[in-house]
C-alpha positions in Angstrom: 123.8 82.8 53.6 120.6 83.0 52.2 118.8 86.5 51.8 115.4 86.4 53.4 114.2 89.8 53.5 115.2 93.6 52.9 113.6 97.0 53.9 114.7 100.4 52.2 113.8 103.8 53.6 115.4 107.1 52.4 118.3 104.8 50.4 119.3 106.5 47.2 116.0 106.0 44.9 114.2 104.1 47.6 112.6 106.7 49.5 109.9 104.7 50.7 106.2 104.7 50.5 103.2 106.7 52.2 100.4 104.4 53.9 96.7 105.5 54.1 97.6 107.8 57.2 100.1 109.5 55.7 103.0 107.8 57.5 106.0 107.0 55.7 106.8 103.2 55.6 110.0 101.5 54.2 109.9 99.6 51.0 110.2 95.9 51.3 111.4 93.2 49.1 110.6 89.6 50.5 112.7 87.0 48.9 111.3 84.0 50.5 108.6 83.0 48.2 110.6 82.1 45.6 114.0 80.4 45.0 114.7 82.2 41.8 114.2 86.3 41.0 114.5 88.4 38.0 114.9 92.2 38.8 114.3 94.7 36.2 113.1 97.9 35.8 114.1 101.2 33.7 117.4 103.1 34.4 117.0 105.2 37.7 114.5 102.9 39.1 117.0 101.5 42.0 118.1 98.1 40.9 121.6 98.7 41.7 120.6 100.6 44.6 119.4 97.4 46.0 122.7 95.5 45.7 124.3 98.5 47.1 122.1 98.3 50.1 123.2 94.7 50.7 126.9 95.0 50.5 126.7 98.3 52.8 124.4 96.1 55.1 127.1 93.4 55.3 130.5 95.2 54.6 129.7 99.2 55.0 131.0 99.0 51.0 129.2 100.2 48.1 129.9 100.9 44.2 131.3 104.2 44.6 133.8 103.4 47.0 135.5 105.8 49.4 133.6 107.2 52.6 131.1 109.4 51.0 128.3 107.4 52.5 125.9 110.9 52.8 125.6 110.3 48.9 123.7 107.0 49.5 121.0 108.9 51.3 118.2 110.3 49.3 118.1 114.1 48.5 114.5 114.4 50.3 115.6 113.2 53.7 118.5 113.5 56.1 118.3 109.8 57.1 118.6 106.3 55.4 117.8 102.8 56.9 118.4 99.6 55.8 116.7 96.3 57.6 118.7 93.0 56.1 117.2 89.7 57.3 119.4 86.6 56.7 119.5 82.8 57.2 123.3 81.4 58.6 123.6 78.0 59.5 119.6 77.6 59.9 119.6 80.8 62.3 118.0 83.9 61.1 119.5 87.1 61.8 118.4 90.8 61.3 121.4 93.2 60.3 120.4 97.1 60.6 121.8 99.9 59.2 121.3 103.8 59.4 123.0 106.8 57.7 122.6 110.3 58.9 123.5 113.2 57.3 125.8 115.7 58.9 126.9 119.0 58.3 129.8 121.1 59.3 131.1 124.5 58.7 135.0 124.6 57.2 136.1 128.1 56.6 132.8 129.5 55.9 131.4 126.8 53.9 129.0 123.7 55.0 130.7 120.1 54.3 128.5 117.5 54.2 129.4 114.1 56.0 127.4 110.7 57.4 127.3 109.4 60.7 126.7 105.5 60.3 125.3 103.1 62.7 125.0 99.6 62.8 123.7 96.3 64.7 123.4 92.7 64.4 119.9 91.2 66.1 119.3 87.6 66.7 116.1 87.1 65.3 113.7 88.7 62.5 111.8 91.8 64.6 113.2 95.1 65.5 112.8 94.3 69.2 115.1 91.2 69.1 117.9 90.8 71.2 121.3 92.2 69.8 124.2 89.9 69.6 127.0 91.3 72.0 129.8 93.2 70.4 128.1 93.7 67.1 127.0 97.5 67.5 129.2 99.4 65.2 131.0 96.3 64.3 128.6 94.4 61.8 131.3 93.9 59.0 133.6 92.3 61.5 130.7 89.9 62.4 129.8 89.6 58.9 133.6 88.5 58.1 134.1 85.7 61.0 130.6 84.1 60.2 130.7 84.3 56.5 134.4 83.7 56.1 134.7 86.1 53.0 135.8 89.9 52.5 134.1 92.2 50.7 136.1 91.6 47.8 135.6 88.0 47.5 131.9 88.5 47.8 131.3 91.2 45.0 133.5 88.8 42.7 131.8 85.5 43.4 128.6 86.2 45.2 127.2 89.3 44.4 128.6 90.5 40.7 128.4 94.4 40.4 127.3 95.7 37.2 130.0 95.8 34.5 132.1 93.7 36.5 131.2 90.2 35.8 134.3 89.5 34.3 136.7 91.0 37.6 137.5 87.2 38.8 139.0 86.5 35.6 140.9 89.4 34.9 142.3 89.4 38.3 145.8 88.7 39.1 146.9 85.0 40.0 147.6 85.9 43.5 144.3 87.6 43.9 142.5 84.9 42.1 144.1 82.5 44.5 143.4 84.1 47.6 139.5 84.6 46.5 139.3 80.7 45.9 140.9 80.3 49.1 138.3 82.3 50.9 135.6 80.9 49.2 136.8 77.0 49.9 137.4 78.4 53.5 141.0 77.5 53.2 141.7 79.2 56.9 139.9 76.5 58.1 142.1 73.7 56.8 145.0 76.1 57.5 144.0 75.8 61.3 143.1 72.4 61.3 146.9 71.8 59.6 148.3 73.8 62.2 146.8 72.3 65.4 147.8 68.7 63.9 151.5 69.8 63.4 151.3 71.4 67.1 150.0 67.8 68.5 152.7 66.1 66.2 155.6 68.0 67.6 154.4 67.5 71.3 154.1 63.8 71.0 157.7 63.7 69.5 159.0 65.5 72.5 157.4 63.0 74.7 158.4 60.0 72.6 162.1 61.4 72.9 161.7 62.0 76.7 160.8 58.1 77.2 163.4 56.8 74.9 166.3 58.9 77.2 164.8 57.5 80.0 164.8 54.1 78.7 168.6 54.8 77.4 169.7 55.5 81.2 168.5 52.4 82.6 171.1 49.6 82.9 171.5 46.1 81.4 169.7 43.0 83.4 171.6 40.0 83.5 170.5 36.5 85.1 172.9 37.0 88.1 171.0 40.1 88.9 167.7 38.8 87.9 168.4 35.5 90.5 169.8 37.9 93.0 166.8 40.1 93.1 164.4 37.1 93.3 166.2 35.6 96.4 165.8 39.3 98.2 162.0 39.0 96.9 161.6 35.6 98.9 163.3 36.6 101.9 161.2 39.8 102.1 158.0 37.6 101.4 159.1 35.2 104.4 159.8 38.2 106.6 156.1 39.8 105.7 154.4 36.2 106.6 156.5 36.2 109.8 155.7 39.8 110.6 151.6 39.2 109.7 151.7 36.3 112.3 153.4 38.1 115.0 150.8 41.1 114.2 148.0 38.5 114.6 149.4 37.6 118.1 149.5 41.2 118.9 146.0 41.8 118.2 145.1 38.7 120.1 146.9 39.8 123.2 145.7 43.5 122.8 141.9 41.8 122.8 142.5 40.0 125.9 144.3 43.2 127.8 141.1 45.2 126.7 138.9 42.5 127.9 140.7 42.6 131.3 140.5 46.2 131.5 136.6 46.3 130.9 135.8 43.6 133.8 138.3 45.6 136.0 136.0 48.7 135.5 132.7 46.7 135.8 134.0 45.3 139.2 135.0 49.0 140.1 131.7 50.1 139.2 129.8 47.4 141.4 131.8 48.1 144.3 130.8 51.8 144.2 127.3 50.8 143.6 127.7 48.1 146.9 129.2 51.2 148.8 126.2 53.3 148.0 123.7 51.0 148.7 125.1 50.4 152.4 125.0 54.2 152.9 121.7 54.2 151.7 120.6 51.3 154.3 122.4 53.1 157.0 119.9 56.1 156.3 116.9 54.2 156.3 115.2 56.0 158.8 116.3 59.2 157.8 114.7 58.5 154.3 111.6 57.1 155.7 110.9 60.3 157.6 111.6 62.7 154.7 109.4 60.7 152.6 106.8 60.9 155.2 107.4 64.5 155.4 107.3 65.0 151.8 103.8 63.4 151.7 102.8 65.9 154.0 104.2 69.0 152.1 103.0 67.8 149.3 99.0 67.2 150.7 99.7 70.9 152.0 101.1 72.5 148.9 97.9 71.2 147.3 95.7 72.9 149.9 97.3 76.0 149.5 97.0 76.0 145.5 93.4 75.3 145.8 93.1 78.2 148.7 95.0 80.4 146.2 93.0 79.5 142.7 89.9 80.4 145.4 91.2 83.8 146.2 91.8 84.5 142.5 88.3 84.0 141.6 87.1 85.7 145.0 89.3 89.0 143.4 87.9 88.2 139.7 84.3 88.2 141.3 84.8 91.1 143.2 86.3 93.2 140.4 83.3 91.7 138.3 81.1 93.1 141.0 82.7 96.6 141.1 82.6 96.8 137.0 79.2 95.5 137.4 78.2 98.3 140.1 80.0 100.9 137.9 78.2 100.0 135.0 75.2 100.4 136.9 76.1 103.8 138.2 76.7 105.1 134.6 73.4 103.3 133.5 71.8 105.3 136.1 73.4 108.5 135.0 72.4 107.7 131.4 68.7 107.4 132.7 68.5 110.4 134.6 70.1 112.4 131.3 67.7 110.6 128.8 64.6 111.0 131.8 65.7 114.7 131.8 65.7 114.8 127.7 62.2 113.1 128.1 60.6 115.2 130.4 62.2 118.4 128.2 60.7 116.4 125.0 57.4 116.2 126.7 57.8 119.8 127.7 58.3 120.8 124.4 55.5 118.9 123.2 53.1 120.5 125.6 54.5 123.8 124.4 54.0 122.7 120.8 50.6 121.3 121.5 49.7 124.9 122.9 51.0 126.7 120.2 49.3 124.8 117.7 46.0 125.1 120.0 46.9 129.0 119.6 47.4 128.7 115.8 44.5 126.6 115.6 42.2 129.5 117.4 43.9 131.9 115.2 43.0 130.0 112.2 39.3 129.7 113.3 39.4 133.5 113.9 41.1 134.0 110.3 38.6 131.7 108.7 35.5 134.0 110.6 37.6 137.0 109.4 37.7 135.7 105.7 34.0 134.9 106.3 33.3 138.2 107.0 35.6 139.6 104.4 33.9 137.8 101.9 30.5 139.0 102.8 31.8 142.5 102.3 33.3 141.7 99.3 30.5 140.4 97.7 28.4 143.8 99.0 31.5 145.8 97.7 30.9 144.1 94.4 27.3 145.0 94.4 28.1 148.6 95.4 30.6 148.6 92.4 27.6 147.5 90.2 25.7 150.3 91.4 28.4 153.0 91.2 28.8 151.7 87.2 25.1 152.2 87.1 25.4 155.7 88.7 28.2 156.6 86.1 26.1 155.2 83.2 23.3 157.2 84.6 25.3 160.4 84.8 26.3 160.0 81.3 22.9 160.0 80.4 21.9 163.0 82.2 24.7 165.0 80.9 22.2 166.3 78.2 19.4 166.8 80.8 21.3 169.1 83.4 18.6 172.2 82.5 16.5 169.7 84.6 16.7 170.5 88.2 13.6 168.8 89.3 15.7 165.7 90.4 18.3 167.3 92.5 17.5 165.6 95.6 17.7 162.5 93.9 21.2 163.4 92.6 22.2 164.4 96.3 21.3 160.7 97.5 23.2 159.5 94.6 26.2 161.5 95.4 25.8 160.3 99.3 25.7 156.8 97.6 29.0 157.2 95.7 30.5 158.5 98.9 29.5 155.1 100.7 30.9 153.2 97.5 34.2 155.1 97.8 34.6 153.8 101.3 33.5 150.6 100.3 36.4 150.5 98.1 39.0 151.1 100.7 37.3 148.3 102.5 37.7 146.1 100.0 41.5 146.9 99.8 41.6 146.0 103.5 39.9 143.0 102.8 42.6 141.6 100.2 45.3 142.6 102.7 43.4 140.4 105.1 43.2 137.5 102.8 47.1 137.7 101.8 47.8 137.8 105.8 45.4 134.4 106.1 47.6 132.6 103.2 50.4 133.7 105.4 49.0 132.6 108.4 48.1 129.1 106.8 51.8 128.8 105.8 52.8 129.1 109.7 50.0 126.9 110.2 51.7 124.2 108.1 55.3 124.9 109.5 53.8 124.5 113.0 52.4 121.0 112.3 55.5 120.0 110.5 57.3 120.7 113.9 54.5 119.1 116.0 55.2 115.8 114.0 59.0 116.2 114.4 58.1 116.5 118.0 56.1 113.6 118.1 58.8 111.5 116.2 61.5 112.5 119.0 58.9 111.9 121.6 58.4 108.1 120.4 62.0 107.7 119.9 62.5 108.7 123.3 60.0 106.7 124.6 61.7 103.5 122.9 65.0 104.6 124.5 63.4 104.9 127.8 61.7 101.2 127.6 65.2 99.9 126.1 67.2 101.4 129.1 64.5 100.1 131.6 64.9 96.6 130.1 68.8 96.8 130.4 68.1 98.4 134.0 66.3 95.3 134.7 68.6 93.2 133.3 71.5 94.7 135.5 69.4 94.3 138.8 68.6 90.7 138.0 72.4 90.0 137.3 73.4 92.2 140.7 70.7 90.3 142.4 72.2 86.8 141.3 75.9 88.0 142.0 74.4 88.8 146.0 
């Protein structure tokens, strides 16, 4: 067995190490880079814990002994994990162990314990296939394959601290037992047992054969001579029997040939009788042949008539279907004609509406021109009114001048006229807004006219297509007629 690699997490002082993401990863020691290793460090660094992990992974044993496995778990966690990779017989195996801390309440106190789990995998990955029957039975698999107990392992392979001379101090029987395990004495014991078993079987077989030989009587010359005479007589009888058998076979062959000839003669006689019967029915057969030929001709003519009738039925069905299609197309043409007439009526109606809207637009434009003229006049009136106000401001200091009373009265009348012009301007603004709304209606009407024109064009195209279909169907109908 060769140690390849070991990973520890939460085992004694080997708590683990955190990666960049802050996750706890196991501590790994790889023994494959060198055939010789030296493990050193301060007290409590975990040197002996490394060997405890190896013995626990293999045999579920540690230095402390007993079943206090929870003591192997680091104080900072409740679970310890061990992964030991070994090479055995040229094959790599991965032994996995976990120790989970448990607590149970006993008499108002909590007692600590541990739950052990283990498995052996054929490979070096955590997802490698498990060896059947090894779950929670790792130590049995190890002892069967290493052929070495835990005591022998720690006495000769992995020497525990302070127990390097344990093998020398052990009793003679214990040393013998360890040496036999190291030398794999059980294999030779099994081999010796198998050889002994085979030897006993062969001895029994030999004794059995000897007993059979002992039961046989002694053969004298007179017995031998009589037996030879009997053999000679038997051989002569056998020769005569072979000659007799050959004669019998020849006779049997002749009998079979005669039977075949008789059967052939009988068959020929039957055939001759049948030929005579046929000859006597010569006229009847000729009559039947002529009748068969006539019936065959009539049947051929009937088949031709039947096929012609089927063709006429198919043509009649085709004509009926064509007629129905023409009727359907005529209905569709009538519908489309109605739609076309409706479209034309809608087009005429839209054209009339467009003419009315155009006339109304012309009226609105004329009204707008008139209102624009009034607006210009109103602006002039506004300027005059402003001048009047300015003149009134200037005349306030000269109210004592009454000589201009007529002019003031005229200006007042002018002022009243300008106020009326202001109301006229407001009407002009309202009319302008109506003009803008009429322009929107005109645009909408124009859009409706364009849509109607497109429908008219589509209807005309559909009418032409249907007209072409009608012409084609009429032509086909004329050809069928």
